[in-house]
N, C-alpha and C positions, 0 to 999 in steps of 0.2 A: 504494500500500500504506500502510495506517495503521501508526503507529510502535510498536504493542504486539503482542508475540507471547506465546502461551500455552505455557509450558514444562511438559512432562509429566514432571517430575523429582521434585516434592514434592506429589503428589496426596493427597487425603483418604483416610485409612485406616479400615478397619473396626475394627481394634484398634490401640491405640497401640503403636508399635514394630514392628508386623508389616508390613513394607514390601511384602510379596508380595501381600497381600490388600487391594486398593483398593476404596473405596466407589464402585462403578460408577454407581449411580443419582445420587449427588451430583455425580460428574464430568459426567454428561449434563446436569444442570441448569446447571452452570457453563458448559459448552460452549454450551448454548442461549442463555444471556445474552450470552456473548462474541460469538457469530455474529449474534445479533439486533441488535447495536449496530455491525455493519459490520466486525468484525475477523475474520480468517480464517487467520492464520499459527499453525501448531502445530509444536512442536519436541519430538522424542523422541530416544532413543538405545538401542542394543542392551542395555546393562546397567542402565538405569534401573529402579527398583522390582524388583530381582532378576529382570530380564529379562521383566517383565510390562508395561512401559510401552507398547511398540509394539502389543501386543494390545489394551490398554485404548483406545488411540487408534483402532484399527480399529473397536471396538465403539461407542465414544462419539461418534466423529466421522465416519469414512469410510463406515460403513454407513448413516448417518443423513442425510448431506448429499451433494449432487451433487459428484462428484470435481473437476469443472472450477471449482467455486466455492472450493476449498480450496488452501492453500499448505502442503504437508507437508515438513518437514525431518527428516532422519535422519543418523546418523553411523556411519562405519566404525570398529569398535572396535579401534583400532591396538594397544591393550594385549594383545589376544588373538591378533593375527595373528603366526604363526610362520613362514610361507612364502608364496610367491606364490599357491599353490594355495588358500589360505584366503580370499582376497578374493572370488571368485565364490560361495563357499559362504555366507559371511556376508551378502553382498549379496542373494542369492536368499532367504535366510531372512528378511531384513528386509522385502523386498517382500511376502512371504507373511504375515508377522506383521501388517504394517500394512494388508494387503488392497488394495494399489495395484500399478499396473503401472509407475509411474515416481515419482521424487521431484522435487519442485520445487526444493528446496535439499538438497544433500548435502555433508557435511563429513568430512574426516579428523579423528577425534576426539582431542583432547588432544595436539597436536604439541608435543613437547619434545625435548631433545637425543637421547635414546635412541630414541624412537619415530620421529623424523625420519630418523635414520640407517637404521633398519630399513625405513621406508617407501621410501626411495631404493633400498635393497638389494633389496627384494622387488618393486619396480616398481609401487608404489601409485599414483603420479601417472599412469602410463600406463594402469593399469586404469580410473581415473576417466575419462580422456580417451576410452577405448573406450566406456564407458557413456554418455558425452555424445553420441558419434557415433551410438549406437544409439537415442537418444531416451529413455533410462532415467533420465538426470539432466539437469535444466534449468539449474541454477546450481551452481557448485562453489566451496567454500571450506574452511577448516579452523578448528578452535577451538584456542586457544593459551594456555598458562599458564607460559611460560618467559621468559628474558631478551630484551630488545629486540634485542640483537645477533644472536641466533638468528633472531628474526622477520625481520630485514632479510635475512639469508642466504637464508631460505626464499622470501621475496618476490622477491629478486633472481634466484634460480635458477628460479622458477616464475611467470613473468608471466601465465600462463593462469589463475591463481587470481583469482576475481572479488571475493571478500569475505573478511573475517577476523572471527571471533567472539572477542571479547576480554572479560576480566573487568575491568569499570570501575565504580567507585563513588567517592563523594567521600572515603571513608576510605582507599582504596587508591591514590588519584590521586597522592599524593606518597610512597607507601610504598616504602622502600628494598628491600623483598622482592618485592612484586608489580610495582612500577614501571609502573603503569597509564598514566600520562601519557606516558611515554617510548614504550611500545608503541603507544599511540594515534597519536603523532606519526610513528612509522615507517610505520604503515599508511596514514596520509594522505599521507606523502611519496611512496609508491608508488601513490597514487590509488585505494586500495581502500576500498570501502564497509565500514562496521563494523556488526556485530550485537553488541549488548551483552548479556553474561550477568552474573549476580550484581549487579544494580544496588543491591540492598539487602543485599548481602553475606550471603546465606543467612538473611535475616530479622533479622540483628543490628542493622540500622539502623532497624528499626521499633520497638524497645524501647530507648529512650535514657535516659541519666541525666536526672534531673529538671531539672538546670541547663540541659541542651541542649534539652529539650522546651519549656521556658519561652521560649527564644529564638524557636523556631518559632511557638509559640502566640501570643506577644505581637504578632508581625508579621501572622500570618494564622491566626486561631483555627479557621477551617473546614478548614484543610489538615493532613493527617496527616504524620507523619515519613516514611512510605513514599512519599507523593506528592512530597515534597521530593527524596528520593533519586532517584526515577524522572525527575523533571524535570531534575535535574543532568545526567544522562547524555544524555537526549533533546535537551538544548539544545546539545550538542556538534556542530560541523560534521562532516558525513560519516556521522553515525549514521543508519543506515537503519531500524533496528528495536531495540527494547528487550524482552528476554525477561523474563517474570515467572513464577516457579514457584508459581502460585496454588494454594491448597488449601482455600479457603472461598468461599462465595457472596459474602460481603461484600467480599472482596478483588477478585473479578471486577467487582462493581458499582462499587467505588471506582476501580479502575484504568481501566476502560473509560470512566468518566465524565470524568476529567481528561485522559486521553490522546486522547479523541475531540475535545476542545476544547483541544488542547495549546497552552500559552502558555510560551515560553522564559523562563528566569530573567532578571531584570533585575540591574543592578549591585549594588543593595542586598541582594537575595536571595543573590547570590554571596558577599557579605561575611558574611552570617549563616551560610551553610553552612560557610565557612572557620572561623568561631568554633565552630560545632558540631563540626566535624571535630577540632579541638584538644581539646575536652572529651571526646569519645568515645575518642580515642586515649589520653588520660590515664587513662581508666577501663577500657580494654579489657584482657582477660587473654589469651585465646586467639582468634586470628583464623580460626576454623573456619567454613566456609560450608556444612557438612553435605552435601557432594557425594557422600560415601560411597565414593569411590574407594579409600580406605584399607581399608575393611571387606571389599572384594572379594578382597583378598590376604592377609587376616589368618588364619594357621593356627589361632589360638586363638579366632577369631570374637568378638573383643572389640568391643562396641558403642562404638567410639571417639568418634563425634560426640556421642552421648548423654552420655558421661562429660565431654566438653569443655563441653557445655551446662550440666551440673550445676555444674561448677567455675566457669564464668563467672558463674552465678547467685550463687555464694558470694562471689566477688571483688567483684561489683557491689553486693550487698546486705549482705554481712558477716553473713548469717543462716545459721548452720550447720543450724538445724532444717529449713528448707525445702530447702536445697541437699542436705543429707544424705538427706532423704526421696526426692528425685529420684534421687540416686545409687543408693540401695537398690532403688528401683523398677526402674531401668534394669538393675541387676545381677541381678535375680531370674531364675534359670535360665540365666545367662550367665557368661562368664569375667569375673573381677574385673580391675581395672587392674593389680593386682600380679601377675597371671598372664601378663603380657607376657613373651615369651621373647627380645625384643630382636632379632628377625631382620632388621628394617629394611624389610620389604616395603611397609609402610604409607608410610614416608617416600619411597620411590622413586616413589610414585604420588600424592603429595599436591600438588595445584596451588598450595597456599599455602606450600609448602616449610617446613612446621612440623617441629620436632624432636619428633616424636610420642613416641618412646621416653622421652625425658626428661620430657615432659609427663605421660605415664601414671605415671611414677614419682612425680612431684609430687602427682598426683591420688590415688594409692594412699596416700601419706603423709598427705594431707589428710583423706580419708574413711574409711580402713581402720585407722588407728592410734588 
């Protein structure tokens, strides 16, 4: 298996901000390039693109290529499971949406303290084991966004798990919140292969401060910031695959090019990345990856990731004109940041453990006063 996977999480849209209506024709073009270059791993999930991602995968991939040539990964939506009876319902729905009879890779989605306790209570691991015995799942793992101590507990209790999907990138590697390096070491301690998600931290490592970009450019003018971030994680021992949520043809062209002829980082490149990390960390405002788990549970339907993006633009550029324009555009027809009722649902499901309620208050103060 080549080390690059196509994540169906941030697909090109027909209209900016309308995540339900994906540009299917463009996705097909991207898929054709991806497959023509020898890559075949596709990752989706129940809730991606407002529950349309799996269907898009069926139309763009499964219906157009021989099933045996593809590696399809999907995830049980643990956030929506309320009883043991829900597992077979969700699983059958996913098979039908994707147009497949089995999944090559299947994950328990976003295991954290609460979802892990419920998965144990509802018999989620036993359900997966039964589907493996039926031939409906080939390889089993889980995605994880919590503390390394919990990761060790899960792996110790469930040696049958084959792989772990972790958020790893050079910015989160030493982060006291994400603790990516510690989670990585726990997974390797238990001999688990790793699939990396968020290698570019939701795109935030593709648009760097000028000071950081110069460091990369001076060493290798032909290499983009995205390629440095991807190579950082792909160079780690035990990393089986790196997922990229590509949304343009250019991204597919570039990623498949350097991942097809993958060259691990050398020591000098590692030193440069460490310097870049320090610069980015100094200039970062909100470490949002635009996963949109927060919006699935917001009763006010506030476009939280978009507001965070506008705020980050302001903090990076100090240009209220452009940032304010973005905020007003995102807010058109939607709830303002100031309309947050502080219920906390968003924070319960944020993989980055952001204090979203406080941040929305700051954003309201910045853009609405």
